[in-house]
N, C-alpha and C positions, 0 to 999 in steps of 0.2 A: 504494500499500499504506499502510495506517495501523496503527500500533501504539500502545498505551498502556501505560506503565509506572507503577506506584504505588510510592511511597517517600517517607519523611519527610513524610507528610501531604499530599503534592502530586502531582498527576497530570501525567505527561509524555506528550504526544501527539506522535508523529513521523509525518510524511507523506513518503513517498518519491516520486520521479518515475521515469521510464524511463531516466534518465541512468546510463550505465555508470560514471561517475566516482563515484557516491555509494558503491558497494560497494567500489571500488578504494581510494578515499581514507578511506572510513569516515565519512560524514556523511549527514545528512538534508536534504532540500530545505527542510522547514519543521519547527520544533519549537515546540510550545505548552506553556507551563507557566503554569497559572492564566490570567490575562487577558493575559499577554505572549506575543507571537508573533514569532519571528524567522525571516526568509526568507533562505536562503543566497544567495550570489552567483549570479545568474541571467543567462544570456546568450541570444543570439538563435539558438538551436538548436531546431528543431522536433522533433516526435515521431519523425520518420524519421531524425533525426541530420544534417539539412541545415541550413546557415546561412541565415537569413532576412535580406534586406536587404543583401546583399553590397555593400560600399563605401559604404553609406548610414547615417550616424550616427543621423539622425532615425528612419528606418525600423527600425533595430535597437532603438532606445529605446522606441519604440511597442510593438514586438512583446514586448519584455521586460516592460514595464509591464502589458500585457494578461495575459501569463503569470503574473506575480506576483499580479495581481488574482484570477485563478482559483484560485491556491493559497491566498491569504488566505480566499477563500470556502469552501474545503475545511476550513479550520482554524476557521470560524465567525466570520470578521471580514470587513472590506471595506476598500477603499482609504481610507475615512473615518477608520479607526483607526490609519492610519500616522502615526507620530510622528518617524521618521527615515528618510532615504534616504541611501545611499552609492553614488555612481557612479564607477566606475573606467573610464577611457577611454584609448585609445591615442593620441589626438591632441587635446589640450586646445583647439587652435585651432578645433575644431568644437563649442565650448561653446554656441553660440547654437542650433544644431540640436538638441542634446541638451536644452538648457534649455527650448526651445520645446515639445518632446515631454513633458517632465517637467511643465511648466506645464499642459498639456492635462489631466493627471490631477490635479494638486495646486494649481491656481490658487486655490481657496478654502480648501483644507485647510491648505496651508502648513506641512508638516512641516519640521523642521530638516534641512538637506541639506549633503552634501559632494560635490564633484566633484574627483577626483584623477587626474593623468595617470600611467599606468603604461607600462612599456616594451613589454609585450605581454600578451596573454591566452593561455589554455591551448591554444587551437586558432587557427592562422593564419586570418585573415579575420574574427574576432570583434573588434569595435571598442569595445563597451560591456559592462560587467557591473555589475549593480545588486543591492544587498541592501537589505532594509527591516526595520525594527522597528515592530511595531504593538501597541497597547495597547487592549484593549476596555474602554471606560468604560461604567459602568451608568447 
């Protein structure tokens, strides 16, 4: 679902996913204002609500980044427009697997990046959550 709100001479485009959490918590998967796009924390849950890559940090990261790429395209951007990634992980000792997956998408783009260990994510079995900021340059 996409909605656009006009106000203060700017257009705000919101893109929702099928996630039940968006309505419960009150957020959008993607918000674009002008040339700036923010993608909310994204996890390895497929459209049927199942966890992808159970127990596998690399597989979850790849799935998430592919999911983010698809949402960026819906917002009129691509992974080439990403300027920041934030990775929340449940076990930082797996940073190499997560980093290898991240590198497969961003090796030449090289956005600024953070990887932070967290106690847990919202659903047991989720190992990685990623959010990104993209800026479309003309």
